C-alpha positions in Angstrom: 90.1 -49.3 28.4 88.4 -52.1 26.1 90.2 -53.9 23.5 89.2 -55.8 20.4 91.0 -59.0 21.6 88.8 -58.6 24.9 85.6 -58.4 22.8 86.7 -61.3 20.8 87.1 -63.5 23.9 83.8 -62.2 25.3 82.1 -63.1 22.1 83.9 -66.5 21.8 85.1 -65.5 18.3 88.3 -65.4 16.3 90.0 -61.9 15.6 91.8 -61.3 12.6 93.8 -57.9 11.6 95.5 -55.8 14.3 94.3 -55.6 18.2 93.6 -52.1 19.4 91.0 -50.0 21.0 87.3 -51.0 20.5 85.2 -48.3 18.5 82.9 -46.2 20.7 79.9 -46.8 18.2 78.7 -49.7 16.6 76.3 -49.6 13.6 74.2 -52.5 11.9 73.0 -50.1 9.1 76.0 -49.4 6.8 74.4 -46.1 5.8 74.9 -44.8 9.3 78.5 -45.6 9.7 81.2 -43.0 10.4 84.9 -43.1 10.1 86.4 -45.0 13.1 83.2 -47.0 14.1 82.2 -50.6 14.1 80.0 -52.4 11.8 77.9 -55.7 12.7 76.6 -57.6 9.9 73.1 -59.1 10.9 71.8 -61.8 8.5 68.1 -60.7 8.4 65.3 -62.7 6.9 65.0 -60.7 3.7 68.3 -58.5 3.7 71.7 -60.0 4.8 74.0 -57.3 6.5 76.9 -59.1 4.9 76.2 -57.6 1.6 76.9 -54.0 2.8 80.4 -54.8 4.5 82.1 -53.0 1.4 79.6 -49.9 1.9 80.5 -49.7 5.8 84.4 -50.3 4.8 84.0 -47.3 2.2 82.4 -45.0 5.1 85.3 -45.6 7.2 84.5 -48.5 9.7 87.5 -50.0 11.1 86.3 -53.0 13.0 83.7 -55.6 11.9 81.7 -58.3 13.3 80.8 -61.0 10.8 79.6 -64.5 10.8 82.0 -67.3 10.2 79.7 -69.0 7.7 79.8 -65.8 5.6 83.7 -66.0 5.5 83.8 -67.3 1.9 82.2 -63.9 0.7 85.5 -62.2 1.5 89.0 -62.4 0.2 92.3 -62.2 2.4 92.6 -58.6 1.4 89.1 -57.4 1.6 89.6 -55.4 4.8 93.3 -54.0 4.3 95.8 -54.1 7.0 94.6 -51.5 9.5 91.1 -52.8 10.1 90.2 -56.1 11.9 87.4 -58.5 11.8 85.7 -60.5 14.6 84.2 -63.7 13.2 81.5 -65.1 15.3 79.2 -68.0 15.2 76.1 -65.5 15.6 76.6 -61.8 15.3 73.5 -60.9 17.2 74.5 -63.2 19.9 78.0 -61.9 19.9 77.1 -58.3 20.2 75.0 -59.2 23.4 78.0 -61.1 24.7 80.5 -58.2 24.1 77.8 -55.7 25.6 77.5 -57.8 28.8 81.4 -58.0 29.3 81.6 -54.4 28.6 78.9 -53.7 31.2 80.4 -55.9 33.7 83.8 -53.8 33.5 82.3 -50.5 33.4 79.2 -50.5 35.7 76.8 -47.5 35.9 75.5 -46.6 39.2 72.0 -46.8 37.7 69.9 -48.7 35.3 66.7 -47.7 34.0 64.4 -49.3 31.6 61.4 -47.8 29.7 58.6 -50.1 28.2 54.8 -49.5 27.1 52.7 -49.8 24.1 52.9 -45.9 23.2 55.5 -43.1 24.1 58.5 -45.2 24.9 60.7 -43.2 23.0 59.5 -39.7 24.0 59.3 -40.5 27.7 62.8 -41.7 27.6 64.1 -38.6 25.8 62.2 -36.6 28.6 63.8 -38.7 31.3 67.2 -38.1 29.9 66.4 -34.3 29.8 65.6 -34.2 33.5 68.4 -36.3 34.6 71.4 -35.3 32.4 72.2 -32.0 33.9 73.0 -33.5 37.2 74.1 -37.2 36.2 76.0 -38.6 33.2 73.1 -40.4 31.3 73.5 -42.6 28.6 70.3 -43.1 26.7 69.3 -45.7 23.9 69.6 -44.1 20.4 66.5 -43.3 18.5 64.3 -46.5 19.3 67.0 -48.9 19.9 64.4 -51.4 22.1 65.2 -54.7 20.8 67.9 -57.4 21.6 70.2 -55.8 18.9 69.4 -52.3 20.0 70.1 -52.7 23.8 73.4 -54.5 23.0 74.2 -51.3 20.6 73.3 -48.9 23.5 75.7 -50.6 26.0 78.6 -50.7 23.5 78.3 -47.1 22.8 78.4 -46.1 26.5 81.0 -43.9 27.6 83.2 -45.3 30.5 82.1 -42.4 32.6 78.3 -43.2 32.6 76.3 -43.0 35.9 72.9 -43.8 34.4 72.2 -46.3 31.6 68.8 -45.5 30.2 67.5 -48.3 28.1 64.2 -48.7 25.9 62.6 -52.2 25.9 59.9 -53.3 23.1 58.7 -56.5 22.2 56.4 -58.2 19.6 55.9 -61.6 21.5 55.9 -62.8 24.9 59.2 -63.5 26.7 61.2 -60.7 24.8 61.1 -58.3 27.4 61.9 -60.6 30.1 65.0 -61.8 28.2 66.2 -58.2 28.1 65.3 -57.5 31.6 67.1 -60.7 32.8 70.2 -59.6 30.6 70.3 -56.0 31.7 68.7 -56.0 35.3 67.4 -52.4 35.5 66.8 -51.2 39.0 64.2 -48.5 37.8 61.5 -49.6 35.4 58.8 -47.3 33.8 55.7 -48.7 31.9 54.2 -46.0 30.0 50.8 -47.5 28.9 49.0 -50.9 27.9 47.1 -50.6 24.9 46.3 -52.8 21.6 49.7 -53.0 19.9 51.4 -56.2 18.5 48.0 -58.2 19.3 49.3 -60.6 16.5 52.0 -61.9 19.1 50.3 -61.2 22.4 46.7 -62.3 21.3 44.9 -59.9 23.7 45.1 -56.8 25.7 45.7 -59.0 28.9 48.5 -60.4 26.6 50.0 -57.0 26.2 49.9 -56.4 29.9 51.8 -59.8 30.7 54.4 -58.8 28.1 55.0 -55.4 29.2 55.1 -56.6 33.1 58.1 -58.7 32.4 60.0 -55.8 32.7 59.5 -56.1 36.6 61.4 -59.6 36.7 64.8 -57.8 37.2 66.3 -59.1 40.4 67.6 -55.5 41.2 64.4 -53.7 40.5 63.8 -51.1 43.3 61.6 -48.4 41.7 58.7 -48.6 39.3 56.9 -45.7 37.8 53.8 -46.4 35.9 50.3 -45.0 34.3 48.0 -45.2 37.2 45.2 -44.5 34.8 45.2 -47.7 33.2 42.9 -49.9 35.2 44.8 -53.3 34.0 48.1 -52.0 35.0 46.9 -50.5 38.0 45.4 -53.7 39.5 48.7 -55.8 38.6 50.6 -53.2 40.5 48.4 -53.3 43.7 48.3 -57.1 43.6 52.0 -57.6 43.0 53.0 -57.2 46.7 56.6 -56.5 45.9 58.6 -54.0 48.1 59.4 -51.5 45.2 59.1 -47.7 45.6 56.1 -46.7 43.4 56.0 -43.6 41.5 52.4 -43.5 39.9 51.5 -40.8 37.5 48.0 -40.0 35.7 44.7 -37.9 36.2 43.4 -40.5 38.9 46.6 -40.8 41.3 45.5 -39.8 44.9 46.8 -36.5 45.9 50.3 -36.7 47.5 50.9 -40.2 46.4 52.4 -39.9 43.1 52.3 -37.4 40.1 48.7 -36.5 39.6 47.9 -34.6 36.3 45.5 -31.6 37.4 45.3 -30.0 34.2 46.7 -29.9 30.7 45.9 -27.8 27.8 47.5 -28.0 24.3 48.0 -24.8 22.1 49.4 -24.2 18.8 50.1 -20.5 17.9 51.1 -21.1 14.4 54.7 -21.5 15.0 55.6 -23.7 17.8 53.2 -26.3 19.8 53.1 -25.7 23.6 51.6 -28.1 26.3 50.8 -26.3 29.6 50.6 -28.9 32.4 49.9 -28.5 36.1 50.8 -31.6 38.3 50.3 -32.4 42.2 53.9 -33.8 42.4 53.8 -35.9 45.9 51.7 -32.9 47.4 53.3 -29.9 45.7 51.6 -28.4 42.9 53.8 -27.3 40.0 53.2 -25.7 36.5 55.2 -26.7 33.4 55.4 -25.7 29.7 56.4 -28.6 27.4 57.2 -27.9 23.7 55.5 -31.2 22.7 52.3 -31.5 20.5 49.3 -33.0 21.9 47.4 -33.3 25.1 48.7 -37.0 25.5 52.1 -35.6 26.4 50.9 -34.7 29.7 51.8 -38.2 30.8 55.2 -37.6 29.4 55.7 -34.5 31.6 54.3 -36.6 34.5 56.9 -39.4 33.9 59.6 -36.6 34.0 58.5 -35.2 37.5 58.2 -39.0 38.8 61.7 -39.8 37.6 63.2 -36.7 38.8 61.6 -37.2 42.2 63.0 -40.9 42.3 66.5 -39.6 41.5 66.2 -36.8 44.0 66.4 -33.8 41.6 65.2 -30.4 42.7 61.5 -29.8 41.7 62.0 -26.2 40.6 64.8 -27.6 38.4 62.7 -30.2 37.0 60.0 -27.6 35.6 62.9 -25.9 33.9 64.3 -29.0 32.2 61.1 -30.6 31.2 60.4 -27.2 29.5 63.6 -27.7 27.3 62.3 -30.9 25.8 62.3 -31.5 22.0 60.4 -34.2 20.3 62.1 -37.2 18.6 61.7 -37.3 14.9 58.6 -38.8 13.7 56.8 -38.7 16.8 54.6 -35.6 16.6 57.0 -33.0 15.1 55.5 -30.0 13.4 57.0 -29.2 10.1 56.4 -26.2 7.7 56.0 -26.3 4.2 56.4 -24.1 1.4 53.5 -22.1 0.9 52.4 -21.8 4.6 51.1 -25.4 5.3 51.9 -27.7 8.0 53.0 -31.2 8.3 52.6 -33.1 11.5 55.5 -35.9 11.5 54.1 -39.1 13.2 55.9 -41.3 10.5 57.7 -43.4 13.0 55.3 -45.9 14.0 51.2 -46.6 14.7 48.8 -48.7 16.6 45.2 -47.7 17.6 45.9 -45.8 20.4 48.5 -43.5 19.0 46.8 -43.0 15.7 43.3 -42.0 17.4 45.4 -39.6 19.6 47.1 -38.2 16.4 43.7 -37.6 14.5 42.3 -35.7 17.5 45.3 -33.5 17.5 45.2 -33.0 13.8 41.4 -31.8 14.1 42.5 -29.5 17.1 44.7 -27.8 14.8 42.2 -27.6 12.0 39.9 -25.4 14.5 42.3 -22.5 14.1 41.3 -21.7 10.5 39.7 -23.0 7.4 42.6 -25.1 6.0 42.0 -28.5 4.3 43.0 -31.4 6.5 45.0 -34.3 4.8 45.7 -37.6 6.7 48.1 -39.8 5.1 47.6 -43.3 7.1 49.9 -46.5 7.0 48.4 -49.6 7.9 48.8 -50.7 11.7 50.7 -54.1 11.5 50.6 -56.9 13.9 47.0 -56.7 15.4 46.3 -60.3 14.2 42.6 -61.2 13.9 41.5 -57.7 15.5 43.1 -55.9 12.7 40.1 -55.3 10.4 38.0 -54.1 13.4 40.7 -51.6 14.4 41.1 -50.2 10.8 37.6 -49.7 10.3 37.0 -47.8 13.6 40.1 -45.6 12.9 38.8 -45.0 9.3 35.6 -44.0 10.6 37.3 -41.4 12.6 39.8 -40.4 9.7 36.9 -39.6 7.3 36.3 -36.2 8.9 39.4 -35.3 7.1 39.2 -33.6 3.6 41.4 -36.0 2.1 42.5 -39.6 3.4 45.3 -41.5 1.9 45.2 -45.3 3.0 48.7 -46.9 2.5 49.2 -50.7 2.5 47.0 -53.9 2.4 45.5 -53.5 6.0 43.0 -51.0 4.5 42.1 -53.2 1.6 39.0 -54.6 2.8 38.0 -52.1 5.4 35.0 -50.2 4.5 32.6 -48.0 6.6 28.9 -48.6 6.4 27.4 -46.8 3.1 30.9 -46.0 2.0 31.5 -49.2 -0.4 32.5 -46.9 -3.1 34.5 -43.9 -1.5 34.5 -40.5 -3.1 37.3 -40.4 -5.5 38.3 -36.9 -4.3 38.1 -37.8 -0.6 39.9 -41.2 -0.1 42.7 -42.8 -2.0 44.1 -46.3 -1.6 47.9 -46.8 -2.4 50.4 -49.6 -2.0 53.4 -47.9 -0.6 55.0 -44.5 0.5 56.1 -43.9 -3.1 52.8 -44.3 -4.5 51.5 -41.9 -1.5 53.8 -39.1 -2.3 53.0 -39.1 -5.9 49.1 -39.0 -5.2 49.5 -36.2 -2.5 51.7 -33.9 -4.3 49.4 -34.0 -7.2 46.4 -32.8 -4.9 47.7 -30.6 -2.3 47.1 -26.8 -1.6 49.9 -24.8 -0.4 48.0 -24.2 2.9 47.1 -27.7 3.8 47.6 -29.2 7.1 49.0 -33.0 6.8 49.2 -35.8 9.2 51.5 -38.6 8.1 51.5 -41.7 10.6 51.8 -45.5 9.7 53.7 -48.6 11.1 57.4 -48.7 10.5 56.9 -51.1 7.7 55.6 -48.5 5.4 58.6 -46.1 5.7 56.3 -43.0 5.5 59.4 -41.0 6.6 59.9 -40.9 2.8 56.5 -39.0 2.4 57.7 -36.6 5.1 61.1 -35.9 3.3 59.6 -35.6 -0.1 56.9 -33.2 1.1 59.4 -31.0 3.2 62.3 -31.5 0.5 64.3 -33.0 3.6 67.2 -35.2 2.8 
């Protein structure tokens, strides 16, 4: 259906090697490559993907997208006779051009885009869960929410896809607008507006403006949003656009959206369970979600909202929401040897998500007398307000028995009267490796741990080390 030569024409590149079918999956991380897949080398600020071409080749990649200005790094026989290389001026732009050409040829019926300060990936996964039994849904993998990530999502889309489900993130104004104008979703979801990436956005109003860019799609017909956020609600109310609105939240007027009536989070020592009662456009429904934390009442509500928007049976939505599983690094509860627990929130952190994660940790603690340990990576890209937010969250974290602070963002943060922290209470380390070494030296078998921090600190290494996962 889709040939290498056609992709080359779309990317305005030069193809060497045999023509043939395009791979069904592209990677930009050579470690993830599987036999028969494609590899695109992205020249990053600190690491150039062209350095890992040989690794991708050894793992079975058969098609490569490389930049012409790196061609002298490879010999004429570097890729063998069976593999092909597309030489382009810019690999990131080439991926997007190929994605658009592919999307124009195999057009899905619907396109959904999810954005927000918190909860994008979990909400995206729940939306997939509630729609996929009835529709062929192709979601973004992991947290592919950048220009490259959206292109990779489209390039891996099966030709039979009915619903393309994208995730859109941003560090600066204009980025979501670019993604929206490129992929033109007809359905948009805004999960929340909270302090995140303030270094790029400047203020909470700047965050709102950036997330609101998702509504600039000329094809937009449906908007689901967090009604409880005053800034966001007022922006929707003054927009004056002919969208179908699917608000969710505790304050939604009865019958006018998905109103959360009650939510209760429980953990029985084996599995987390969240019970949620919602007024779904006038009908009261109860569901049970296997997610950790009261904040996921909003996630469940978005599941109901999108299900209704796509005309799915309400009773089926209750069942489908109940089969949701959390994405890795977002509130997954893992069991350690000796009976202890580890709450894996390692994927990312901002003030709102860290505050909720600590609340959830303290709720577990009420079940017994175990020590609570928090391993907290610095929250990146908060700009001038970074010390303020880190100080506020440290005050909250000090309720834990042990706190490990990872990264430079915590270096000059102190709480009144705590200029010299008790050595058996708070530890400061530079990176994930140091955090793992320290925590392994002081952990008791029954301790309950929270691991959370910005992606920069790669705290998933701590999770793997403490649970012996590869």
